[in-house]
TIVEX-787888 format. One record per residue (C-alpha): residue number from 0; residue in three letters; x, y, z. Coordinates in Angstrom, 3 decimals, always signed. Layout:
<pts>
- k;r;x;y;z
- NUM;ALA;X;Y;Z
...
</pts>
This chain:
<pts>
- k;r;x;y;z
- 0;MET;+127.526;+45.667;+128.601
- 1;ASP;+125.480;+44.140;+125.769
- 2;THR;+122.262;+45.455;+127.305
- 3;ILE;+123.651;+48.991;+127.478
- 4;THR;+124.797;+48.733;+123.856
- 5;ILE;+121.350;+47.571;+122.734
- 6;VAL;+119.640;+50.454;+124.563
- 7;LEU;+122.009;+53.006;+123.022
- 8;VAL;+121.506;+51.556;+119.526
- 9;LEU;+117.718;+51.692;+119.919
- 10;LEU;+117.852;+55.304;+121.133
- 11;LEU;+120.142;+56.233;+118.250
- 12;ALA;+117.667;+54.689;+115.811
- 13;VAL;+114.870;+56.817;+117.324
- 14;VAL;+116.993;+59.961;+116.865
- 15;VAL;+117.847;+59.046;+113.271
- 16;SER;+114.148;+58.424;+112.522
- 17;GLY;+113.404;+62.027;+113.473
- 18;PHE;+116.026;+63.302;+111.021
- 19;VAL;+114.904;+60.975;+108.222
- 20;SER;+111.210;+61.855;+108.593
- 21;ARG;+112.032;+65.538;+108.060
- 22;MET;+114.417;+64.899;+105.188
- 23;LEU;+112.103;+62.754;+103.072
- 24;PRO;+109.984;+64.662;+100.519
- 25;LEU;+107.040;+62.276;+100.959
- 26;PRO;+104.864;+62.375;+104.098
- 27;ILE;+105.933;+58.941;+105.370
- 28;PRO;+104.800;+58.443;+108.994
- 29;ARG;+107.625;+58.299;+111.492
- 30;PRO;+106.479;+54.927;+112.932
- 31;LEU;+107.030;+53.320;+109.516
- 32;ILE;+110.529;+54.813;+109.339
- 33;GLN;+111.284;+53.521;+112.838
- 34;ILE;+110.063;+50.042;+111.883
- 35;ALA;+112.325;+50.109;+108.809
- 36;LEU;+115.326;+51.194;+110.892
- 37;GLY;+114.582;+48.467;+113.395
- 38;GLY;+114.425;+45.942;+110.578
- 39;ALA;+117.810;+47.120;+109.325
- 40;ILE;+119.244;+46.715;+112.819
- 41;GLY;+117.794;+43.220;+113.045
- 42;LEU;+119.414;+42.276;+109.715
- 43;VAL;+122.917;+43.670;+110.250
- 44;ALA;+123.384;+43.454;+114.022
- 45;ASP;+124.490;+40.281;+115.754
- 46;PHE;+122.133;+40.635;+118.696
- 47;ARG;+118.478;+39.784;+119.239
- 48;VAL;+116.407;+41.620;+121.825
- 49;THR;+114.623;+39.099;+124.012
- 50;LEU;+111.877;+40.822;+125.962
- 51;ASN;+110.295;+39.669;+129.171
- 52;PRO;+106.606;+40.536;+128.537
- 53;ASP;+105.946;+41.684;+132.120
- 54;ILE;+108.998;+43.950;+132.150
- 55;PHE;+108.148;+45.297;+128.704
- 56;PHE;+104.605;+46.071;+129.863
- 57;LEU;+105.848;+47.829;+132.996
- 58;LEU;+108.511;+49.904;+131.276
- 59;PHE;+106.534;+51.321;+128.374
- 60;LEU;+102.789;+51.371;+129.022
- 61;PRO;+102.415;+53.238;+132.370
- 62;PRO;+104.228;+56.442;+131.320
- 63;LEU;+102.563;+56.577;+127.885
- 64;LEU;+99.035;+56.030;+129.230
- 65;PHE;+99.693;+58.377;+132.148
- 66;LEU;+100.763;+61.149;+129.791
- 67;ASP;+97.707;+60.587;+127.573
- 68;GLY;+95.427;+60.974;+130.587
- 69;TRP;+97.347;+63.962;+131.924
- 70;ARG;+97.249;+65.954;+128.693
- 71;ALA;+93.739;+64.990;+127.650
- 72;ALA;+91.314;+67.904;+127.252
- 73;ARG;+88.848;+66.930;+129.972
- 74;GLU;+86.034;+69.222;+128.858
- 75;GLU;+86.237;+67.814;+125.331
- 76;LEU;+86.121;+64.296;+126.738
- 77;ILE;+82.979;+65.250;+128.644
- 78;ARG;+81.442;+66.929;+125.597
- 79;ASP;+82.045;+63.929;+123.331
- 80;ARG;+81.653;+61.300;+126.051
- 81;LYS;+78.877;+59.377;+124.276
- 82;ALA;+80.812;+58.996;+121.031
- 83;ILE;+84.050;+58.220;+122.883
- 84;LEU;+82.478;+55.595;+125.145
- 85;ALA;+80.714;+54.016;+122.171
- 86;LEU;+84.063;+53.623;+120.415
- 87;ALA;+86.235;+52.864;+123.436
- 88;LEU;+83.943;+50.316;+125.073
- 89;GLY;+81.220;+49.209;+122.655
- 90;LEU;+83.453;+49.037;+119.589
- 91;VAL;+86.173;+47.185;+121.513
- 92;VAL;+83.756;+44.452;+122.613
- 93;PHE;+82.230;+44.375;+119.111
- 94;THR;+85.720;+44.056;+117.611
- 95;VAL;+86.871;+41.367;+120.034
- 96;LEU;+83.809;+39.238;+119.362
- 97;GLY;+83.619;+39.848;+115.616
- 98;VAL;+87.320;+39.633;+114.768
- 99;GLY;+87.894;+36.830;+117.259
- 100;LEU;+85.243;+34.648;+115.643
- 101;PHE;+86.438;+35.677;+112.166
- 102;VAL;+90.072;+34.766;+112.934
- 103;HIS;+89.034;+31.409;+114.405
- 104;TRP;+86.973;+30.733;+111.252
- 105;LEU;+89.800;+31.921;+109.023
- 106;ILE;+92.467;+29.931;+110.894
- 107;PRO;+90.813;+26.942;+112.583
- 108;ALA;+94.179;+25.821;+113.965
- 109;MET;+94.234;+28.896;+116.228
- 110;PRO;+92.252;+28.143;+119.429
- 111;LEU;+89.243;+30.363;+120.015
- 112;ALA;+90.698;+31.837;+123.226
- 113;VAL;+93.913;+32.769;+121.387
- 114;ALA;+91.857;+34.254;+118.544
- 115;PHE;+90.005;+36.400;+121.084
- 116;ALA;+93.348;+37.401;+122.631
- 117;LEU;+94.611;+38.489;+119.210
- 118;ALA;+91.385;+40.408;+118.563
- 119;ALA;+91.663;+42.105;+121.964
- 120;VAL;+95.240;+43.174;+121.385
- 121;ILE;+94.544;+44.682;+117.943
- 122;SER;+91.417;+46.534;+119.091
- 123;PRO;+93.151;+49.617;+120.680
- 124;THR;+94.027;+52.461;+118.314
- 125;ASP;+97.074;+54.732;+118.378
- 126;PRO;+96.416;+58.498;+117.987
- 127;ILE;+100.133;+59.291;+117.804
- 128;ALA;+100.436;+57.261;+114.625
- 129;VAL;+97.332;+58.983;+113.233
- 130;SER;+98.771;+62.416;+114.051
- 131;ALA;+102.003;+61.528;+112.271
- 132;ILE;+100.125;+60.347;+109.199
- 133;ALA;+97.861;+63.404;+109.052
- 134;SER;+100.606;+65.959;+109.725
- 135;ARG;+100.286;+67.366;+106.181
- 136;VAL;+96.514;+66.933;+105.961
- 137;PRO;+95.235;+68.091;+109.359
- 138;ILE;+92.481;+66.008;+110.912
- 139;PRO;+89.407;+68.060;+111.918
- 140;ARG;+89.696;+69.093;+115.567
- 141;ARG;+86.477;+67.440;+116.703
- 142;MET;+87.411;+64.194;+114.967
- 143;MET;+90.896;+64.227;+116.502
- 144;SER;+89.405;+64.904;+119.925
- 145;ILE;+87.179;+61.832;+119.608
- 146;LEU;+90.077;+59.703;+118.356
- 147;GLU;+92.288;+60.783;+121.268
- 148;GLY;+89.530;+60.153;+123.790
- 149;GLU;+88.828;+56.758;+122.259
- 150;SER;+92.509;+55.818;+122.442
- 151;LEU;+92.721;+56.962;+126.049
- 152;LEU;+90.030;+54.498;+127.109
- 153;ASN;+90.242;+51.678;+124.597
- 154;ASP;+93.850;+50.999;+125.560
- 155;ALA;+92.547;+49.930;+128.941
- 156;SER;+89.406;+48.117;+127.786
- 157;GLY;+91.243;+46.237;+125.039
- 158;LEU;+94.018;+45.121;+127.354
- 159;VAL;+91.547;+44.086;+130.042
- 160;CYS;+89.816;+41.902;+127.424
- 161;LEU;+93.250;+40.514;+126.549
- 162;ARG;+93.774;+39.587;+130.181
- 163;PHE;+90.552;+37.565;+130.266
- 164;ALA;+91.322;+35.896;+126.924
- 165;ILE;+94.763;+34.808;+128.139
- 166;ALA;+93.241;+33.491;+131.369
- 167;ALA;+90.756;+31.452;+129.328
- 168;ALA;+93.571;+30.097;+127.158
- 169;LEU;+95.614;+29.100;+130.212
- 170;THR;+92.775;+27.487;+132.168
- 171;GLY;+90.572;+26.269;+129.328
- 172;THR;+87.445;+27.644;+131.037
- 173;PHE;+85.494;+30.884;+130.930
- 174;SER;+82.625;+32.010;+133.156
- 175;LEU;+80.649;+35.076;+132.101
- 176;TYR;+79.483;+35.680;+135.686
- 177;GLU;+82.989;+35.472;+137.122
- 178;ALA;+84.355;+37.538;+134.259
- 179;THR;+81.773;+40.276;+134.916
- 180;LEU;+82.618;+40.407;+138.622
- 181;SER;+86.310;+40.296;+137.858
- 182;PHE;+85.946;+43.034;+135.264
- 183;ALA;+84.156;+45.246;+137.793
- 184;TRP;+86.884;+44.715;+140.387
- 185;VAL;+89.708;+45.110;+137.880
- 186;SER;+88.213;+48.284;+136.393
- 187;LEU;+86.943;+50.070;+139.487
- 188;GLY;+89.918;+48.981;+141.563
- 189;GLY;+92.347;+50.174;+138.917
- 190;VAL;+90.703;+53.599;+138.661
- 191;ALA;+90.566;+53.924;+142.465
- 192;ALA;+94.209;+52.892;+142.836
- 193;GLY;+95.389;+55.399;+140.231
- 194;PHE;+93.380;+58.209;+141.809
- 195;ALA;+94.452;+57.405;+145.379
- 196;VAL;+98.158;+57.039;+144.625
- 197;THR;+98.307;+60.264;+142.618
- 198;TRP;+96.268;+62.274;+145.116
- 199;ILE;+98.353;+61.111;+148.092
- 200;ILE;+101.683;+61.765;+146.354
- 201;ASN;+100.615;+65.214;+145.132
- 202;ALA;+99.222;+66.189;+148.533
- 203;ALA;+102.475;+65.141;+150.218
- 204;LYS;+104.766;+66.931;+147.770
- 205;ASN;+102.656;+70.106;+147.829
- 206;TRP;+102.743;+70.123;+151.652
- 207;ILE;+106.527;+69.753;+151.652
- 208;ALA;+107.006;+72.353;+148.906
- 209;ALA;+104.798;+74.889;+150.719
- 210;ARG;+106.865;+74.611;+153.903
- 211;TYR;+110.389;+73.895;+152.728
- 212;GLY;+110.474;+75.140;+149.167
- 213;GLU;+110.254;+73.439;+145.802
- 214;GLU;+113.083;+71.763;+143.914
- 215;SER;+112.369;+71.341;+140.217
- 216;GLY;+114.435;+68.187;+139.817
- 217;SER;+112.590;+66.383;+142.602
- 218;GLN;+109.203;+67.504;+141.319
- 219;ILE;+109.983;+66.215;+137.817
- 220;LEU;+111.240;+62.886;+139.144
- 221;ILE;+108.096;+62.478;+141.233
- 222;SER;+105.923;+62.992;+138.146
- 223;VAL;+107.918;+60.300;+136.332
- 224;LEU;+107.531;+57.826;+139.215
- 225;ILE;+103.780;+58.341;+139.754
- 226;PRO;+102.570;+56.178;+136.816
- 227;PHE;+104.831;+53.311;+137.846
- 228;ALA;+103.657;+53.585;+141.454
- 229;ALA;+99.986;+53.569;+140.403
- 230;TYR;+100.572;+50.629;+138.044
- 231;LEU;+102.415;+48.519;+140.627
- 232;VAL;+99.914;+49.213;+143.406
- 233;ALA;+97.001;+48.254;+141.152
- 234;GLU;+98.723;+45.087;+139.945
- 235;HIS;+99.529;+44.136;+143.550
- 236;LEU;+95.807;+44.375;+144.305
- 237;ASP;+95.004;+42.266;+141.201
- 238;CYS;+93.433;+45.306;+139.523
- 239;SER;+94.150;+46.850;+136.143
- 240;GLY;+97.473;+48.657;+136.148
- 241;ILE;+96.517;+50.071;+132.744
- 242;LEU;+93.409;+51.783;+134.097
- 243;ALA;+95.406;+52.891;+137.145
- 244;ALA;+97.940;+54.643;+134.900
- 245;VAL;+95.168;+56.366;+132.918
- 246;ALA;+93.340;+57.413;+136.107
- 247;ALA;+96.618;+58.677;+137.560
- 248;GLY;+97.144;+60.872;+134.504
- 249;VAL;+93.627;+62.327;+134.647
- 250;THR;+94.027;+62.962;+138.398
- 251;MET;+97.365;+64.651;+137.729
- 252;GLY;+95.627;+66.997;+135.303
- 253;PHE;+93.081;+68.028;+137.922
- 254;SER;+95.798;+68.422;+140.558
- 255;GLU;+97.921;+70.625;+138.308
- 256;ALA;+94.966;+72.984;+137.811
- 257;SER;+95.744;+74.360;+141.285
- 258;GLY;+98.837;+76.042;+139.790
- 259;GLN;+101.056;+75.356;+142.810
- 260;ALA;+104.131;+74.227;+140.864
- 261;LEU;+106.817;+76.760;+139.971
- 262;ALA;+106.993;+78.030;+136.395
- 263;THR;+110.494;+76.608;+135.884
- 264;THR;+109.276;+73.219;+137.130
- 265;ARG;+106.445;+73.101;+134.601
- 266;VAL;+108.679;+74.189;+131.716
- 267;ARG;+111.379;+71.630;+132.497
- 268;ARG;+108.849;+68.909;+133.269
- 269;ASN;+107.079;+69.382;+129.928
- 270;THR;+110.412;+69.014;+128.155
- 271;VAL;+111.268;+65.846;+130.071
- 272;TRP;+107.883;+64.279;+129.349
- 273;ASP;+108.067;+65.194;+125.651
- 274;MET;+111.396;+63.369;+125.535
- 275;ILE;+109.983;+60.341;+127.375
- 276;GLN;+107.029;+60.136;+124.986
- 277;PHE;+109.223;+60.483;+121.906
- 278;ALA;+111.756;+57.909;+123.126
- 279;ALA;+109.268;+55.342;+124.462
- 280;ASN;+107.042;+55.371;+121.378
- 281;GLY;+110.050;+55.336;+119.098
- 282;ILE;+111.751;+52.422;+120.859
- 283;ILE;+108.566;+50.373;+120.668
- 284;PHE;+108.371;+50.762;+116.877
- 285;VAL;+112.121;+50.183;+116.460
- 286;LEU;+111.752;+47.016;+118.529
- 287;LEU;+108.898;+45.955;+116.263
- 288;GLY;+111.157;+46.320;+113.239
- 289;GLU;+114.045;+44.588;+115.021
- 290;GLN;+111.862;+41.558;+115.728
- 291;LEU;+110.568;+41.308;+112.133
- 292;PRO;+113.567;+39.609;+110.441
- 293;ALA;+113.562;+36.728;+112.909
- 294;ILE;+109.784;+36.368;+112.660
- 295;LEU;+109.921;+36.444;+108.856
- 296;ARG;+112.683;+33.823;+108.884
- 297;SER;+110.353;+31.536;+110.806
- 298;ALA;+107.390;+32.343;+108.537
- 299;ALA;+107.578;+28.977;+106.824
- 300;GLU;+107.259;+27.206;+110.153
- 301;THR;+104.603;+29.645;+111.390
- 302;VAL;+102.377;+29.152;+108.377
- 303;ARG;+102.331;+25.385;+108.989
- 304;VAL;+100.312;+26.071;+112.140
- 305;THR;+97.530;+27.304;+109.856
- 306;GLY;+97.555;+24.099;+107.811
- 307;HIS;+99.325;+25.616;+104.777
- 308;HIS;+102.874;+25.551;+103.463
- 309;GLU;+103.218;+28.755;+101.441
- 310;PRO;+104.281;+31.867;+103.483
- 311;GLY;+102.092;+33.968;+101.194
- 312;TRP;+99.098;+32.804;+103.181
- 313;LEU;+100.311;+34.936;+106.110
- 314;LEU;+99.933;+38.069;+103.968
- 315;ILE;+96.426;+36.953;+102.996
- 316;TYR;+95.550;+36.552;+106.671
- 317;VAL;+96.904;+40.012;+107.524
- 318;LEU;+94.942;+41.610;+104.672
- 319;ALA;+91.764;+39.799;+105.690
- 320;ILE;+92.088;+40.810;+109.352
- 321;ASN;+92.734;+44.450;+108.441
- 322;PHE;+89.709;+44.450;+106.165
- 323;ALA;+87.586;+42.936;+108.952
- 324;LEU;+88.781;+45.587;+111.428
- 325;ALA;+87.993;+48.443;+109.023
- 326;ALA;+84.612;+46.976;+108.069
- 327;LEU;+83.509;+46.451;+111.671
- 328;ARG;+84.651;+49.958;+112.577
- 329;PHE;+82.787;+51.464;+109.620
- 330;VAL;+79.593;+49.566;+110.498
- 331;TRP;+79.844;+50.674;+114.122
- 332;VAL;+80.417;+54.334;+113.216
- 333;TRP;+77.607;+54.282;+110.637
- 334;VAL;+75.054;+52.706;+112.990
- 335;SER;+76.083;+54.990;+115.869
- 336;LEU;+75.645;+58.034;+113.639
- 337;ASP;+72.191;+56.869;+112.490
- 338;LEU;+71.099;+56.384;+116.105
- 339;THR;+72.421;+59.832;+117.023
- 340;LEU;+70.558;+61.473;+114.137
- 341;LEU;+67.389;+59.561;+115.053
- 342;ARG;+67.521;+60.733;+118.674
- 343;ALA;+68.169;+64.290;+117.501
- 344;ARG;+65.130;+64.229;+115.174
- 345;ARG;+62.942;+62.981;+118.015
- 346;ARG;+64.079;+65.972;+120.088
- 347;GLY;+63.287;+68.291;+117.186
- 348;THR;+66.942;+69.082;+116.503
- 349;VAL;+68.202;+69.146;+112.923
- 350;ILE;+71.770;+67.870;+112.500
- 351;GLN;+73.474;+67.836;+109.128
- 352;ARG;+74.720;+64.380;+108.223
- 353;PRO;+78.519;+64.322;+107.873
- 354;SER;+80.085;+63.525;+104.545
- 355;TRP;+80.682;+59.853;+103.782
- 356;ARG;+84.344;+60.756;+103.386
- 357;LEU;+84.496;+61.785;+107.029
- 358;LEU;+82.912;+58.487;+108.074
- 359;ALA;+85.402;+56.584;+105.923
- 360;ALA;+88.272;+58.612;+107.379
- 361;MET;+87.005;+57.874;+110.895
- 362;SER;+87.059;+54.173;+110.052
- 363;LEU;+90.481;+54.283;+108.401
- 364;ALA;+91.920;+56.270;+111.319
- 365;GLY;+91.785;+53.161;+113.499
- 366;VAL;+95.557;+52.743;+113.221
- 367;ARG;+97.215;+50.212;+115.492
- 368;GLY;+100.541;+50.992;+117.105
- 369;ALA;+102.515;+50.874;+120.321
- 370;ILE;+99.802;+49.451;+122.575
- 371;THR;+99.109;+46.592;+120.166
- 372;LEU;+102.777;+45.651;+120.015
- 373;ALA;+103.212;+45.931;+123.781
- 374;GLY;+100.115;+43.836;+124.368
- 375;VAL;+100.894;+41.023;+121.929
- 376;LEU;+104.383;+40.600;+123.371
- 377;THR;+102.822;+39.894;+126.764
- 378;LEU;+101.322;+36.635;+125.534
- 379;PRO;+102.792;+33.984;+127.830
- 380;LEU;+105.406;+31.598;+126.546
- 381;PHE;+103.933;+28.513;+128.194
- 382;LEU;+100.625;+27.169;+129.447
- 383;ALA;+100.032;+26.126;+133.033
- 384;ASP;+101.122;+22.547;+132.265
- 385;GLY;+104.434;+23.724;+130.779
- 386;SER;+103.506;+23.198;+127.136
- 387;PRO;+104.113;+26.053;+124.641
- 388;PHE;+101.381;+28.669;+124.331
- 389;PRO;+99.420;+27.696;+121.185
- 390;ALA;+99.956;+29.810;+118.052
- 391;ARG;+101.895;+32.491;+119.975
- 392;GLU;+104.349;+33.236;+117.139
- 393;LEU;+101.468;+33.303;+114.659
- 394;ALA;+99.540;+35.790;+116.809
- 395;ILE;+102.622;+38.011;+117.120
- 396;PHE;+103.195;+37.898;+113.355
- 397;LEU;+99.569;+38.757;+112.595
- 398;ALA;+99.534;+41.627;+115.134
- 399;MET;+102.724;+43.072;+113.654
- 400;GLY;+101.276;+42.726;+110.176
- 401;VAL;+98.116;+44.558;+111.263
- 402;ILE;+100.204;+47.412;+112.710
- 403;ILE;+102.280;+47.857;+109.560
- 404;LEU;+99.427;+47.451;+107.102
- 405;SER;+97.112;+49.801;+109.031
- 406;LEU;+99.867;+52.435;+109.064
- 407;ILE;+100.410;+52.090;+105.328
- 408;ALA;+96.674;+52.103;+104.521
- 409;ALA;+96.030;+55.177;+106.669
- 410;SER;+99.075;+57.047;+105.343
- 411;ILE;+97.702;+56.619;+101.803
- 412;GLY;+93.965;+56.806;+102.469
- 413;LEU;+93.617;+59.578;+105.059
- 414;PRO;+95.219;+62.329;+102.948
- 415;LEU;+92.975;+61.344;+100.015
- 416;LEU;+89.808;+61.325;+102.135
- 417;LEU;+90.532;+64.517;+104.113
- 418;SER;+92.057;+66.606;+101.337
- 419;GLY;+89.700;+69.449;+100.417
- 420;LEU;+87.044;+68.308;+102.881
- 421;LYS;+84.992;+71.331;+103.934
- 422;MET;+84.561;+71.552;+107.697
- 423;PRO;+82.780;+74.302;+109.644
- 424;ALA;+85.204;+76.723;+111.241
- 425;ASP;+85.679;+76.208;+114.950
- 426;THR;+85.953;+79.695;+116.465
- 427;SER;+85.052;+78.705;+120.017
- 428;HIS;+88.665;+78.128;+121.085
- 429;GLN;+89.840;+81.408;+119.572
- 430;ALA;+87.136;+83.397;+121.343
- 431;GLU;+87.830;+81.490;+124.561
- 432;GLU;+91.535;+82.301;+124.295
- 433;GLU;+90.845;+85.995;+123.695
- 434;ARG;+88.588;+86.174;+126.774
- 435;ALA;+91.264;+84.472;+128.865
- 436;ARG;+93.987;+86.831;+127.606
- 437;ILE;+91.864;+89.890;+128.405
- 438;ALA;+91.040;+88.617;+131.883
- 439;ALA;+94.693;+87.753;+132.557
- 440;ALA;+95.906;+91.148;+131.285
- 441;GLN;+93.393;+92.990;+133.486
- 442;ALA;+94.587;+91.004;+136.496
- 443;ALA;+98.218;+91.762;+135.604
- 444;ILE;+97.625;+95.512;+135.360
- 445;ALA;+95.808;+95.535;+138.699
- 446;GLU;+98.644;+93.565;+140.305
- 447;ILE;+101.308;+95.896;+138.861
- 448;GLU;+99.542;+98.901;+140.351
- 449;ARG;+99.150;+97.159;+143.725
- 450;VAL;+102.788;+96.056;+143.944
- 451;GLN;+103.972;+99.467;+142.726
- 452;HIS;+102.159;+101.237;+145.574
- 453;GLU;+103.337;+98.596;+148.035
- 454;LEU;+106.984;+98.989;+147.037
- 455;ALA;+106.933;+102.785;+146.814
- 456;GLY;+105.154;+103.252;+150.153
- 457;GLY;+105.816;+106.997;+150.493
- 458;ARG;+109.531;+106.653;+149.706
- 459;PRO;+111.316;+109.769;+148.401
- 460;ASP;+112.292;+107.918;+145.226
- 461;ALA;+108.713;+106.786;+144.506
- 462;ASP;+108.985;+108.169;+140.994
- 463;ILE;+111.384;+105.318;+140.178
- 464;PHE;+108.677;+102.787;+140.944
- 465;VAL;+106.179;+104.763;+138.869
- 466;ALA;+108.620;+104.778;+135.947
- 467;ALA;+109.205;+101.019;+136.249
- 468;ALA;+105.489;+100.283;+136.319
- 469;ALA;+104.869;+102.593;+133.366
- 470;ARG;+107.493;+100.798;+131.314
- 471;ILE;+105.690;+97.499;+131.811
- 472;MET;+102.190;+98.756;+131.136
- 473;ASP;+103.273;+100.681;+128.056
- 474;ALA;+104.138;+97.980;+125.540
- 475;TYR;+105.504;+100.518;+123.015
- 476;ARG;+108.055;+102.226;+125.276
- 477;ALA;+111.584;+101.394;+124.270
- 478;ARG;+113.965;+99.885;+126.775
- 479;ILE;+116.888;+102.075;+127.837
- 480;ASP;+120.286;+100.806;+126.847
- 481;ALA;+122.198;+100.828;+130.117
- 482;GLY;+125.548;+100.206;+128.431
- 483;SER;+125.701;+103.660;+126.854
- 484;ARG;+124.772;+105.595;+129.957
- 485;ALA;+126.949;+107.231;+132.517
- 486;ALA;+127.737;+105.397;+135.749
- 487;GLU;+124.994;+107.073;+137.780
- 488;GLU;+122.401;+106.619;+135.059
- 489;ALA;+123.496;+102.996;+134.602
- 490;ALA;+123.039;+102.334;+138.318
- 491;LEU;+119.595;+103.957;+138.163
- 492;ALA;+118.716;+101.851;+135.114
- 493;ARG;+119.799;+98.658;+136.902
- 494;GLN;+117.641;+99.606;+139.871
- 495;ILE;+114.678;+100.219;+137.580
- 496;ASP;+115.350;+96.903;+135.825
- 497;ALA;+115.340;+95.040;+139.141
- 498;ILE;+112.066;+96.661;+140.150
- 499;GLU;+110.622;+96.036;+136.702
- 500;THR;+111.546;+92.358;+136.914
- 501;ARG;+109.801;+92.051;+140.267
- 502;LEU;+106.714;+93.753;+138.906
- 503;ARG;+106.692;+91.607;+135.785
- 504;VAL;+106.949;+88.400;+137.807
- 505;ALA;+104.113;+89.555;+140.066
- 506;ALA;+102.000;+90.350;+136.997
- 507;LEU;+102.725;+86.975;+135.417
- 508;LYS;+101.755;+85.147;+138.605
- 509;ALA;+98.506;+87.109;+138.734
- 510;GLU;+97.776;+86.171;+135.121
- 511;ARG;+98.470;+82.519;+135.802
- 512;THR;+96.312;+82.514;+138.938
- 513;THR;+93.451;+83.910;+136.895
- 514;ILE;+93.946;+81.307;+134.151
- 515;PHE;+93.797;+78.465;+136.685
- 516;LYS;+90.755;+80.040;+138.314
- 517;LEU;+88.999;+80.155;+134.940
- 518;LEU;+89.994;+76.520;+134.330
- 519;ARG;+88.666;+75.356;+137.683
- 520;GLY;+85.462;+77.261;+137.046
- 521;ARG;+85.183;+75.601;+133.606
- 522;LYS;+85.185;+79.014;+131.916
- 523;ILE;+88.010;+77.873;+129.610
- 524;GLY;+89.217;+74.500;+128.381
- 525;SER;+92.323;+72.513;+129.280
- 526;ASP;+94.020;+73.091;+125.914
- 527;THR;+93.566;+76.852;+126.148
- 528;ALA;+94.747;+76.924;+129.768
- 529;ARG;+97.769;+74.749;+128.968
- 530;LYS;+98.797;+77.006;+126.086
- 531;LEU;+98.470;+80.238;+128.078
- 532;VAL;+100.138;+78.849;+131.203
- 533;ARG;+103.079;+77.611;+129.157
- 534;GLU;+103.529;+81.097;+127.670
- 535;LEU;+103.474;+82.631;+131.146
- 536;ASP;+105.833;+79.979;+132.518
- 537;LEU;+108.366;+80.620;+129.773
- 538;MET;+108.280;+84.377;+130.414
- 539;GLU;+108.608;+83.916;+134.184
- 540;ALA;+111.464;+81.449;+133.746
- 541;ARG;+113.258;+84.056;+131.608
- 542;TYR;+112.918;+86.777;+134.244
- 543;GLU;+113.802;+84.566;+137.196
- 544;GLY;+116.579;+82.743;+135.365
</pts>
């Protein structure tokens, strides 16, 4: 009963955070509000949430990473692949090495392997936190695309580095050769497992739906179970469940481009996944706040691990680590930009250098969040010989401090850096959307005419079908109010309405088929296709409901 009560309290705190974030006049990020609510719960409630790291990892990470991969704009990932890979892979390794060595120098009492584990866990960024911070000062689209792509991949690379650091801490040894081979198996195996599991499940459910019909509830439940299945299969094979969840999400995006699911299924499924994302992210930050009072109460004991006695040293360590993270990120972005400009000049291409404010914003946007908290809580409690894991509570405190301080710094700094920043207008998506709408409308008109002739088929009342089709194709013709008509006219109007509904549904399906065809042919992007398909799904759900 206590477990159920705790879950309900955490969910209630997530709901309240949504109300509070809209009520406050200042643009305070929702994660900070959730942390504060969690802290209040930890102070007044008489329970303490004790998390099993493996269970915590399994419950929260697979669905969140799966959804990130599923909703990622694949063509934008391909377009910005060099910048994204440089941040998601190169910057992660650079951060783990640089911050790991810095933390070990700063706190000699923390073993080097644990310092690397802490650096690995604070290397992934959280785009959801960045989006919340920049809600009133929109981040440029290209910059947000790079940040989202970076987060999609650096979650996996950072947590894989964490896995190796923990293994080194447990065994006391580290082999670069074995780590390279292990990394290859963990990475490639995880991607393969995620792809295989998702492809097999989708192929099976599509085969069943094509022959026996589709049930929305089952389809939604299958989509919820896929990330957990991919994660568990990969972990059973000693591969990366994190990469498996990401690969499963990307594979799901490609599979959904076939457009086989019913409109009502997609509408309901989007709602369910929005709720899962909101609840899972919110609970993680509430749990962070709930853990803080107990960790702060033990701050005096924690600081003794560092060789000091004043708890104020913990704040100094958090500030220093945040500064190191921002400085390393700025250096990486600056050097990467210089190399890009140099290569462009060698090709004879002139690229205008971005404003320093944009570079600073890119560096400050490296906000840590849910993945960092989930990762640091997976640090084992004991070593192989049964002794306590060294400096575990200190690492958790520092990671939590980095999350909170990075949120505060970004919430203050990003609006100042991005306010009034002149960015070139991006009209490509608008033009792309207009082309897709025109193509879909042309397909709809052609389908209306085809179905009209098919239904009329030389019938004596063919003029009814012509009238129904005309009502659809003429957007300015007023609908007839059947309630004020005589009985015969009302019956005729109902018949026309039924025919009109059938024609409208046929037209919507033709539009959607064209949208998916354009997506598969890479004529339009994933974001544009998702927006248009959702509009069509909502209209079809209204007519078929």
